[in-house]
Structures are given as structure tokens and as C-alpha cells.
ZADREN-770376 format. One record per residue: x negated, y negated, z of N, C-alpha, C in turn; residue in one letter. Coordinates in steps of 0.02 Angstrom, whole numbers, plus 50000, padded with zeros to 5 digits. Example, Ala and Ser with C-alpha at 12.3 -4.5 7.8 and 13.67 -1.06 7.14 Angstrom:
// residues 2
+-------+-------+-------+-------+-------+-------+-------+-------+-------+------+
!   n.X !   n.Y !   n.Z !  ca.X !  ca.Y !  ca.Z !   c.X !   c.Y !   c.Z ! gumi !
+-------+-------+-------+-------+-------+-------+-------+-------+-------+------+
! 49340 ! 50284 ! 50390 ! 49385 ! 50225 ! 50390 ! 49340 ! 50165 ! 50390 !    A !
! 49358 ! 50112 ! 50354 ! 49316 ! 50053 ! 50357 ! 49355 ! 49998 ! 50394 !    S !
+-------+-------+-------+-------+-------+-------+-------+-------+-------+------+
// end
This chain:
// residues 123
+-------+-------+-------+-------+-------+-------+-------+-------+-------+------+
!   n.X !   n.Y !   n.Z !  ca.X !  ca.Y !  ca.Z !   c.X !   c.Y !   c.Z ! gumi !
+-------+-------+-------+-------+-------+-------+-------+-------+-------+------+
! 44398 ! 48723 ! 51364 ! 44373 ! 48703 ! 51429 ! 44430 ! 48674 ! 51471 !    M !
! 44436 ! 48698 ! 51532 ! 44489 ! 48674 ! 51576 ! 44465 ! 48613 ! 51615 !    Q !
! 44507 ! 48563 ! 51618 ! 44490 ! 48501 ! 51652 ! 44521 ! 48501 ! 51721 !    H !
! 44486 ! 48473 ! 51769 ! 44511 ! 48468 ! 51837 ! 44545 ! 48400 ! 51847 !    K !
! 44608 ! 48404 ! 51865 ! 44644 ! 48342 ! 51881 ! 44631 ! 48324 ! 51953 !    L !
! 44618 ! 48260 ! 51963 ! 44604 ! 48235 ! 52031 ! 44647 ! 48173 ! 52043 !    I !
! 44653 ! 48156 ! 52106 ! 44689 ! 48095 ! 52124 ! 44638 ! 48041 ! 52143 !    K !
! 44646 ! 47983 ! 52115 ! 44605 ! 47925 ! 52132 ! 44648 ! 47880 ! 52177 !    I !
! 44622 ! 47862 ! 52235 ! 44655 ! 47815 ! 52280 ! 44623 ! 47747 ! 52269 !    I !
! 44663 ! 47699 ! 52249 ! 44638 ! 47632 ! 52232 ! 44659 ! 47584 ! 52287 !    I !
! 44611 ! 47551 ! 52317 ! 44624 ! 47502 ! 52369 ! 44623 ! 47433 ! 52338 !    T !
! 44676 ! 47395 ! 52350 ! 44681 ! 47327 ! 52324 ! 44693 ! 47278 ! 52381 !    T !
! 44677 ! 47215 ! 52367 ! 44697 ! 47160 ! 52412 ! 44768 ! 47140 ! 52392 !    Q !
! 44813 ! 47143 ! 52439 ! 44883 ! 47123 ! 52426 ! 44891 ! 47051 ! 52447 !    Y !
! 44919 ! 47010 ! 52402 ! 44932 ! 46940 ! 52415 ! 45006 ! 46925 ! 52406 !    N !
! 45034 ! 46884 ! 52449 ! 45104 ! 46865 ! 52443 ! 45108 ! 46790 ! 52428 !    E !
! 45151 ! 46771 ! 52382 ! 45160 ! 46701 ! 52364 ! 45216 ! 46672 ! 52407 !    N !
! 45196 ! 46635 ! 52459 ! 45245 ! 46604 ! 52503 ! 45283 ! 46549 ! 52468 !    Y !
! 45255 ! 46522 ! 52415 ! 45289 ! 46470 ! 52376 ! 45350 ! 46496 ! 52340 !    G !
! 45353 ! 46562 ! 52328 ! 45409 ! 46591 ! 52290 ! 45470 ! 46603 ! 52334 !    A !
! 45464 ! 46600 ! 52400 ! 45520 ! 46615 ! 52444 ! 45580 ! 46569 ! 52433 !    H !
! 45567 ! 46505 ! 52421 ! 45622 ! 46457 ! 52412 ! 45631 ! 46436 ! 52339 !    D !
! 45596 ! 46470 ! 52293 ! 45599 ! 46454 ! 52222 ! 45666 ! 46472 ! 52193 !    W !
! 45696 ! 46425 ! 52156 ! 45762 ! 46437 ! 52126 ! 45758 ! 46470 ! 52057 !    D !
! 45698 ! 46486 ! 52035 ! 45690 ! 46519 ! 51970 ! 45686 ! 46471 ! 51911 !    G !
! 45691 ! 46408 ! 51925 ! 45688 ! 46357 ! 51872 ! 45618 ! 46327 ! 51872 !    I !
! 45589 ! 46321 ! 51813 ! 45523 ! 46292 ! 51806 ! 45469 ! 46338 ! 51831 !    G !
! 45411 ! 46309 ! 51845 ! 45354 ! 46348 ! 51868 ! 45364 ! 46369 ! 51941 !    E !
! 45344 ! 46429 ! 51956 ! 45348 ! 46454 ! 52025 ! 45293 ! 46420 ! 52067 !    C !
! 45311 ! 46391 ! 52124 ! 45260 ! 46360 ! 52168 ! 45208 ! 46412 ! 52189 !    P !
! 45146 ! 46392 ! 52193 ! 45091 ! 46437 ! 52210 ! 45066 ! 46423 ! 52281 !    Q !
! 45078 ! 46469 ! 52326 ! 45052 ! 46464 ! 52395 ! 45036 ! 46535 ! 52418 !    R !
! 44980 ! 46561 ! 52394 ! 44962 ! 46631 ! 52405 ! 44928 ! 46642 ! 52472 !    W !
! 44945 ! 46698 ! 52504 ! 44913 ! 46717 ! 52567 ! 44894 ! 46790 ! 52563 !    K !
! 44833 ! 46805 ! 52586 ! 44811 ! 46875 ! 52591 ! 44853 ! 46910 ! 52644 !    N !
! 44877 ! 46970 ! 52627 ! 44919 ! 47007 ! 52674 ! 44891 ! 47075 ! 52691 !    K !
! 44830 ! 47090 ! 52671 ! 44800 ! 47155 ! 52688 ! 44793 ! 47199 ! 52627 !    G !
! 44784 ! 47262 ! 52639 ! 44771 ! 47310 ! 52585 ! 44836 ! 47341 ! 52561 !    A !
! 44835 ! 47361 ! 52498 ! 44889 ! 47401 ! 52468 ! 44856 ! 47456 ! 52428 !    H !
! 44881 ! 47517 ! 52433 ! 44852 ! 47574 ! 52398 ! 44893 ! 47593 ! 52337 !    L !
! 44858 ! 47611 ! 52285 ! 44887 ! 47641 ! 52225 ! 44854 ! 47709 ! 52217 !    F !
! 44887 ! 47754 ! 52182 ! 44856 ! 47818 ! 52166 ! 44865 ! 47833 ! 52092 !    S !
! 44820 ! 47872 ! 52065 ! 44820 ! 47889 ! 51994 ! 44793 ! 47959 ! 51986 !    L !
! 44829 ! 48002 ! 51950 ! 44805 ! 48069 ! 51934 ! 44769 ! 48065 ! 51868 !    I !
! 44708 ! 48092 ! 51865 ! 44669 ! 48088 ! 51804 ! 44620 ! 48146 ! 51799 !    M !
! 44592 ! 48156 ! 51741 ! 44541 ! 48206 ! 51728 ! 44476 ! 48185 ! 51763 !    D !
! 44448 ! 48228 ! 51803 ! 44387 ! 48211 ! 51840 ! 44330 ! 48193 ! 51794 !    S !
! 44326 ! 48223 ! 51735 ! 44271 ! 48208 ! 51688 ! 44273 ! 48134 ! 51666 !    D !
! 44333 ! 48106 ! 51660 ! 44339 ! 48036 ! 51638 ! 44303 ! 47989 ! 51686 !    E !
! 44317 ! 47996 ! 51750 ! 44288 ! 47950 ! 51800 ! 44213 ! 47967 ! 51812 !    I !
! 44196 ! 48031 ! 51806 ! 44127 ! 48051 ! 51819 ! 44079 ! 48029 ! 51762 !    M !
! 44104 ! 48030 ! 51700 ! 44059 ! 48017 ! 51643 ! 44071 ! 47949 ! 51609 !    Y !
! 44125 ! 47915 ! 51627 ! 44137 ! 47849 ! 51597 ! 44171 ! 47804 ! 51648 !    D !
! 44139 ! 47798 ! 51705 ! 44168 ! 47761 ! 51761 ! 44183 ! 47688 ! 51744 !    E !
! 44138 ! 47655 ! 51708 ! 44147 ! 47584 ! 51692 ! 44212 ! 47572 ! 51653 !    K !
! 44222 ! 47611 ! 51600 ! 44283 ! 47602 ! 51560 ! 44345 ! 47619 ! 51601 !    T !
! 44341 ! 47673 ! 51641 ! 44398 ! 47692 ! 51683 ! 44415 ! 47635 ! 51732 !    C !
! 44364 ! 47605 ! 51762 ! 44376 ! 47550 ! 51810 ! 44405 ! 47489 ! 51776 !    L !
! 44383 ! 47475 ! 51715 ! 44412 ! 47420 ! 51677 ! 44487 ! 47431 ! 51667 !    D !
! 44505 ! 47493 ! 51649 ! 44576 ! 47509 ! 51637 ! 44615 ! 47508 ! 51703 !    V !
! 44587 ! 47536 ! 51756 ! 44620 ! 47535 ! 51821 ! 44632 ! 47464 ! 51845 !    I !
! 44582 ! 47421 ! 51838 ! 44590 ! 47350 ! 51859 ! 44645 ! 47316 ! 51819 !    K !
! 44648 ! 47331 ! 51754 ! 44701 ! 47302 ! 51712 ! 44770 ! 47327 ! 51733 !    A !
! 44775 ! 47392 ! 51749 ! 44839 ! 47420 ! 51770 ! 44862 ! 47389 ! 51836 !    M !
! 44815 ! 47381 ! 51883 ! 44831 ! 47352 ! 51948 ! 44854 ! 47280 ! 51939 !    V !
! 44819 ! 47244 ! 51896 ! 44837 ! 47174 ! 51883 ! 44907 ! 47167 ! 51854 !    S !
! 44926 ! 47215 ! 51812 ! 44993 ! 47213 ! 51781 ! 45049 ! 47224 ! 51832 !    K !
! 45032 ! 47250 ! 51891 ! 45082 ! 47259 ! 51944 ! 45098 ! 47193 ! 51979 !    E !
! 45058 ! 47142 ! 51967 ! 45067 ! 47076 ! 51998 ! 45124 ! 47038 ! 51964 !    S !
! 45155 ! 46993 ! 52002 ! 45208 ! 46950 ! 51975 ! 45207 ! 46884 ! 52013 !    N !
! 45261 ! 46844 ! 52006 ! 45263 ! 46778 ! 52039 ! 45266 ! 46784 ! 52116 !    D !
! 45285 ! 46842 ! 52141 ! 45296 ! 46851 ! 52213 ! 45239 ! 46886 ! 52249 !    Y !
! 45204 ! 46930 ! 52214 ! 45150 ! 46968 ! 52245 ! 45096 ! 46982 ! 52193 !    E !
! 45034 ! 46988 ! 52217 ! 44979 ! 47004 ! 52172 ! 44933 ! 47056 ! 52205 !    S !
! 44898 ! 47091 ! 52162 ! 44853 ! 47144 ! 52184 ! 44785 ! 47135 ! 52150 !    F !
! 44732 ! 47137 ! 52190 ! 44664 ! 47131 ! 52164 ! 44625 ! 47194 ! 52183 !    E !
! 44596 ! 47227 ! 52133 ! 44556 ! 47287 ! 52144 ! 44500 ! 47273 ! 52193 !    Y !
! 44489 ! 47318 ! 52241 ! 44434 ! 47313 ! 52288 ! 44387 ! 47373 ! 52283 !    R !
! 44415 ! 47434 ! 52284 ! 44374 ! 47494 ! 52280 ! 44419 ! 47553 ! 52262 !    K !
! 44387 ! 47609 ! 52249 ! 44424 ! 47671 ! 52236 ! 44388 ! 47729 ! 52269 !    H !
! 44425 ! 47782 ! 52279 ! 44397 ! 47842 ! 52310 ! 44428 ! 47902 ! 52275 !    E !
! 44388 ! 47951 ! 52261 ! 44413 ! 48013 ! 52230 ! 44438 ! 48058 ! 52286 !    I !
! 44500 ! 48079 ! 52281 ! 44527 ! 48126 ! 52330 ! 44519 ! 48196 ! 52301 !    E !
! 44465 ! 48230 ! 52319 ! 44450 ! 48295 ! 52291 ! 44497 ! 48349 ! 52317 !    W !
! 44525 ! 48338 ! 52375 ! 44573 ! 48387 ! 52403 ! 44624 ! 48350 ! 52444 !    N !
! 44676 ! 48384 ! 52463 ! 44729 ! 48355 ! 52503 ! 44708 ! 48354 ! 52576 !    T !
! 44714 ! 48296 ! 52609 ! 44694 ! 48293 ! 52680 ! 44736 ! 48341 ! 52722 !    P !
! 44704 ! 48368 ! 52774 ! 44738 ! 48411 ! 52821 ! 44776 ! 48367 ! 52870 !    T !
! 44840 ! 48379 ! 52876 ! 44881 ! 48338 ! 52921 ! 44878 ! 48365 ! 52991 !    E !
! 44864 ! 48322 ! 53038 ! 44865 ! 48340 ! 53109 ! 44936 ! 48332 ! 53136 !    L !
! 44953 ! 48371 ! 53187 ! 45020 ! 48372 ! 53214 ! 45031 ! 48311 ! 53260 !    N !
! 45080 ! 48269 ! 53244 ! 45094 ! 48208 ! 53282 ! 45118 ! 48223 ! 53352 !    S !
! 45158 ! 48275 ! 53361 ! 45182 ! 48293 ! 53428 ! 45124 ! 48315 ! 53472 !    D !
! 45078 ! 48355 ! 53445 ! 45019 ! 48376 ! 53483 ! 44977 ! 48316 ! 53502 !    S !
! 44970 ! 48268 ! 53456 ! 44932 ! 48208 ! 53470 ! 44962 ! 48171 ! 53530 !    F !
! 45028 ! 48161 ! 53528 ! 45061 ! 48124 ! 53582 ! 45054 ! 48160 ! 53649 !    Q !
! 45061 ! 48226 ! 53648 ! 45054 ! 48266 ! 53709 ! 44983 ! 48259 ! 53737 !    T !
! 44934 ! 48267 ! 53694 ! 44864 ! 48262 ! 53717 ! 44848 ! 48192 ! 53740 !    M !
! 44875 ! 48141 ! 53707 ! 44864 ! 48072 ! 53727 ! 44892 ! 48059 ! 53796 !    L !
! 44953 ! 48084 ! 53809 ! 44984 ! 48075 ! 53874 ! 44944 ! 48111 ! 53929 !    N !
! 44918 ! 48170 ! 53914 ! 44877 ! 48206 ! 53963 ! 44814 ! 48166 ! 53979 !    I !
! 44781 ! 48142 ! 53927 ! 44720 ! 48102 ! 53937 ! 44735 ! 48041 ! 53980 !    E !
! 44789 ! 48007 ! 53966 ! 44806 ! 47946 ! 54004 ! 44824 ! 47962 ! 54076 !    R !
! 44863 ! 48015 ! 54086 ! 44886 ! 48033 ! 54154 ! 44829 ! 48058 ! 54197 !    N !
! 44779 ! 48088 ! 54167 ! 44722 ! 48114 ! 54204 ! 44666 ! 48062 ! 54210 !    N !
! 44679 ! 48003 ! 54184 ! 44628 ! 47950 ! 54185 ! 44565 ! 47972 ! 54148 !    H !
! 44575 ! 48013 ! 54097 ! 44519 ! 48035 ! 54057 ! 44516 ! 47992 ! 53994 !    L !
! 44457 ! 47970 ! 53978 ! 44446 ! 47935 ! 53916 ! 44385 ! 47967 ! 53884 !    I !
! 44396 ! 47997 ! 53826 ! 44341 ! 48032 ! 53793 ! 44314 ! 48089 ! 53835 !    G !
! 44358 ! 48119 ! 53877 ! 44337 ! 48175 ! 53918 ! 44303 ! 48155 ! 53983 !    G !
! 44295 ! 48090 ! 53995 ! 44263 ! 48066 ! 54056 ! 44317 ! 48046 ! 54106 !    V !
! 44312 ! 48070 ! 54168 ! 44362 ! 48057 ! 54219 ! 44348 ! 47989 ! 54252 !    D !
! 44397 ! 47943 ! 54245 ! 44391 ! 47876 ! 54274 ! 44436 ! 47868 ! 54335 !    F !
! 44456 ! 47924 ! 54367 ! 44504 ! 47921 ! 54422 ! 44481 ! 47874 ! 54477 !    T !
! 44418 ! 47878 ! 54498 ! 44393 ! 47836 ! 54553 ! 44385 ! 47763 ! 54531 !    E !
! 44379 ! 47751 ! 54467 ! 44368 ! 47684 ! 54443 ! 44428 ! 47656 ! 54406 !    N !
! 44487 ! 47686 ! 54416 ! 44545 ! 47666 ! 54377 ! 44564 ! 47593 ! 54391 !    I !
! 44554 ! 47569 ! 54452 ! 44569 ! 47499 ! 54468 ! 44526 ! 47452 ! 54424 !    E !
! 44461 ! 47467 ! 54421 ! 44416 ! 47427 ! 54380 ! 44435 ! 47433 ! 54306 !    Q !
! 44452 ! 47493 ! 54286 ! 44470 ! 47506 ! 54216 ! 44533 ! 47467 ! 54197 !    L !
! 44581 ! 47463 ! 54242 ! 44643 ! 47428 ! 54229 ! 44632 ! 47353 ! 54224 !    N !
! 44579 ! 47326 ! 54253 ! 44565 ! 47254 ! 54250 ! 44533 ! 47234 ! 54184 !    K !
! 44509 ! 47282 ! 54146 ! 44475 ! 47266 ! 54082 ! 44525 ! 47244 ! 54031 !    I !
+-------+-------+-------+-------+-------+-------+-------+-------+-------+------+
// end
């Protein structure tokens, strides 16, 4: 039986220890943690593992994420998502061109605000 490999995207809370910035490495590292937003991890695995034994897989994933933590930064598991396929990338140059056209024409979401641009600019 052939197994399908999938990518799991793991979202964690990233924390930075501000107490470690001035730490000289002697004794205990001062603890002054601050939430700094999300950090993503990825893992390639057999889809059957996560589909049929999610609890054990999550226990292992949480332990792996925790092992990435140290005196300077820490990671706490928040959620995961199965990436069944590779996202289609949109063209950045086309985005910028279209954005500039929208702005220059006073169009927002396809609606023409030309007559109300003064009011719109005050918002």
C-alpha cells in the first residue's frame, strides 16, 4: 500500500525572553517573556498517521515544538493545518499594477469613489 506524504503547517505562539538580552551566561537566565506573534513550523508525514492517530501525533508535534525552545525564545503549539496541495502563487508585479490602477481610478472593490474622494480622504 502506498502512503501519501503531506505537509503539516504548525502554528505556534512565539515568545521572546527580554531578560536574556543582557544576560552574561552566568547563573540562571533572567525570565522576562513577551509574546511576539506567531511562528510557523512544517513537518512532512504520512497522511494516515494524522488521520487515524491524531492525538498521538499531536503529542509528538507539541513535544518537538517545545524542544525548539531555549533561554532566548520559546514556542507554544496553537494549531495545525494539513497542506493537501501546494498553494498557487499569485504574481506580485500584477498585484502592484492592479493596486495602482485601483488607487488612481479611485476604485475600491470596483466601486468608483471619484466624486467622493474628498470625503474618502478624510476617513
